[in-house]
C-alpha positions in Angstrom: 31.1 32.8 -11.2 33.1 31.0 -14.0 35.7 32.9 -15.8 36.4 30.5 -18.6 34.1 30.6 -21.6 33.3 27.0 -21.8 32.5 26.9 -18.2 30.2 29.9 -18.6 28.5 28.0 -21.4 28.0 24.9 -19.3 26.6 26.9 -16.5 24.1 28.4 -19.0 23.2 25.0 -20.3 22.8 23.6 -16.7 20.5 26.5 -15.8 18.4 25.9 -19.0 18.2 22.1 -18.3 17.0 22.8 -14.8 14.3 24.9 -16.0 13.2 22.4 -18.5 13.3 19.5 -16.0 11.6 21.1 -13.1 8.0 20.4 -14.2 8.9 16.7 -14.9 10.3 16.3 -11.4 7.4 18.2 -9.9 4.8 15.7 -11.6 6.9 12.8 -10.2 6.7 14.2 -6.9 3.1 15.0 -7.1 2.0 11.6 -8.1 4.2 9.8 -5.5 2.3 12.0 -3.0 -1.0 10.9 -4.5 0.1 7.3 -4.0 1.2 7.9 -0.3 -2.2 9.5 0.2 -4.2 6.7 -1.0 -6.7 5.4 1.5 -7.2 1.8 0.4 -4.9 -0.9 -1.2 -7.2 -0.9 -4.3 -6.6 3.1 -4.8 -2.9 2.7 -4.0 -2.5 -0.1 -6.6 -4.1 2.2 -9.3 -2.0 5.2 -8.1 1.1 2.9 -8.3 0.3 2.1 -11.9 0.2 5.8 -12.7 3.3 6.7 -10.6 5.2 4.0 -12.5 4.3 5.4 -15.9 5.1 9.0 -14.9 8.5 7.8 -13.5 9.3 5.9 -16.7 8.4 9.0 -18.7 10.9 11.0 -16.5 13.4 8.4 -17.4 12.9 8.6 -21.1 13.3 12.5 -21.1 16.4 12.1 -19.1 15.3 13.8 -16.1 15.9 10.7 -13.8 18.7 8.1 -14.1 17.2 4.6 -14.6 18.5 3.4 -11.5 17.1 6.1 -9.4 13.7 5.4 -11.1 14.0 1.6 -10.5 14.8 2.2 -6.7 11.7 4.7 -6.4 9.4 1.8 -8.1 10.8 -0.9 -5.9 10.2 1.1 -2.6 6.7 2.1 -3.7 5.8 -1.5 -4.7 7.2 -2.5 -1.5 5.1 0.1 0.5 2.0 -1.3 -1.5 2.7 -4.8 -0.3 3.0 -3.7 3.3 -0.5 -2.0 3.2 -3.2 -3.7 5.0 
């Protein structure tokens, strides 16, 4: 545990932020899972659109870094193109 007052404060703030960010991260994971479970390419395309919107909202809230979000979106779009 931190001994310095400022380190204690930062630990409290980090814990508070983690609690606030958890539901947003969970929603991103859930929507990505929904995309992965799509059975047809059409359903996957609709799910991809929803997924991109959810990821962009997480970036706007500061939960995800913009480059991490871009990487996720790119990988999902690539997976959509590989679907038969």
